[in-house]
C-alpha positions as CSV (number, residue, x, y, z in Angstrom):
1,M,0.2,0.0,0.1
2,G,2.9,2.4,0.8
3,V,4.3,1.8,-2.8
4,I,1.2,2.9,-4.3
5,R,0.6,6.3,-2.6
6,H,4.4,7.2,-3.4
7,M,3.6,6.2,-7.1
8,Y,0.5,8.6,-7.2
9,R,1.9,11.3,-4.8
10,Q,2.6,14.8,-6.8
11,D,4.6,17.8,-6.4
12,V,2.1,20.2,-5.9
13,R,3.4,24.1,-6.8
14,P,1.6,27.1,-8.0
15,T,3.1,26.8,-11.4
16,P,4.1,23.6,-13.1
17,M,7.9,23.3,-13.7
18,G,7.7,23.8,-17.4
19,Q,5.4,26.5,-17.5
20,R,8.1,28.3,-14.8
21,L,10.9,27.5,-17.4
22,A,9.2,29.1,-20.2
23,V,8.0,32.2,-18.2
24,E,11.6,32.8,-17.3
25,S,13.4,32.3,-20.5
26,R,10.3,34.7,-22.1
27,R,11.1,37.1,-19.5
28,E,15.2,37.0,-20.6
29,R,14.2,37.6,-24.0
30,E,11.8,40.4,-23.3
31,S,14.1,42.2,-21.0
32,S,16.8,41.9,-23.8
33,V,14.4,43.3,-26.3
34,V,13.5,46.2,-23.9
35,I,17.4,47.0,-23.3
36,V,17.6,47.5,-27.0
37,K,14.8,49.4,-27.7
38,A,15.6,51.8,-24.9
39,S,19.4,52.1,-26.3
40,Y,17.8,52.8,-29.7
41,L,15.2,55.4,-28.9
42,G,17.9,57.1,-26.5
43,R,19.9,58.0,-29.3
44,G,16.7,59.9,-30.5
45,N,17.0,58.7,-34.2
46,V,13.9,57.3,-34.5
47,H,11.6,59.9,-32.5
48,T,13.2,62.9,-34.1
49,M,13.3,62.2,-37.6
50,L,10.3,63.6,-39.1
51,T,9.7,66.4,-36.4
52,R,13.3,67.5,-37.4
53,W,13.0,67.4,-41.1
54,L,9.6,69.7,-40.5
55,H,11.4,72.1,-38.1
56,E,14.2,72.9,-40.7
57,R,11.6,73.7,-43.3
58,G,9.7,76.1,-40.9
59,V,6.6,74.0,-39.7
60,R,5.6,74.5,-36.1
61,G,3.5,72.7,-33.8
62,W,0.5,75.3,-34.1
63,H,0.3,74.8,-37.8
64,L,-0.5,71.1,-37.6
65,H,-3.1,71.9,-34.7
66,V,-4.6,73.9,-37.1
67,A,-4.6,72.3,-40.2
68,S,-5.9,69.0,-37.6
69,M,-8.9,71.4,-36.8
70,A,-9.5,72.6,-40.6
71,S,-9.4,68.8,-41.5
72,V,-12.4,68.1,-38.8
73,G,-14.3,70.8,-40.8
74,L,-13.5,69.2,-44.1
75,C,-14.5,66.1,-42.6
76,I,-17.9,67.2,-41.6
77,S,-18.7,69.4,-44.6
78,L,-17.6,66.0,-47.2
79,W,-19.9,64.1,-44.7
80,I,-23.1,66.6,-44.8
81,R,-22.5,66.8,-48.7
82,A,-22.5,62.9,-48.9
83,K,-25.9,63.3,-47.8
84,T,-26.8,65.2,-50.6
85,V,-25.3,63.4,-53.5
86,D,-27.3,60.6,-55.6
87,Q,-27.6,57.0,-54.2
88,D,-25.0,56.1,-56.9
89,E,-22.4,58.3,-55.6
90,R,-23.1,58.3,-51.7
91,G,-20.9,55.4,-50.7
92,N,-18.0,56.8,-52.5
93,A,-18.4,60.2,-50.9
94,E,-18.9,58.6,-47.4
95,R,-15.8,57.0,-47.7
96,R,-14.0,59.9,-48.6
97,A,-15.5,61.8,-45.6
98,L,-14.3,58.8,-43.5
99,F,-10.8,59.2,-44.8
100,V,-10.4,62.8,-44.3
101,G,-11.8,61.9,-40.8
102,L,-8.4,59.8,-40.2
103,W,-6.3,62.9,-40.8
104,P,-7.0,65.1,-37.6
105,P,-5.3,62.8,-34.7
106,T,-2.2,62.4,-36.8
107,M,-1.6,65.9,-37.7
108,W,-2.5,66.9,-33.9
109,L,0.3,64.7,-32.6
110,I,2.7,65.4,-35.3
111,G,2.1,68.8,-33.8
112,D,2.5,67.8,-30.5
113,S,5.7,66.4,-31.5
114,L,6.9,69.5,-33.0
115,E,6.0,71.2,-29.9
116,K,8.4,69.0,-27.8
117,H,11.3,69.5,-30.3
118,D,10.8,73.0,-29.8
């Protein structure tokens, strides 16, 4: 009877051994990736490439903020116009309005990056 009890005895741990090893190896890989990313971004090459190019050409953050607000107005006007056209052309006009509606957040964030660049 003692042999059978020993045969079914289990090592009870909150995390199984194989899973524990997998988690530890994944943590090692993630920490090395974070170190590489931090050192790469620390040089400032990726973050300031576009903003530096725009700043050298005289574009400032407020220019893009104004353009962002103007594109909101353009999107609304295109959407209203889409309601007045024929049913055949309405789908294309609505897609155009939605496409223009994607511009404001992009322009606003680039404008914020330009302000940080100054």
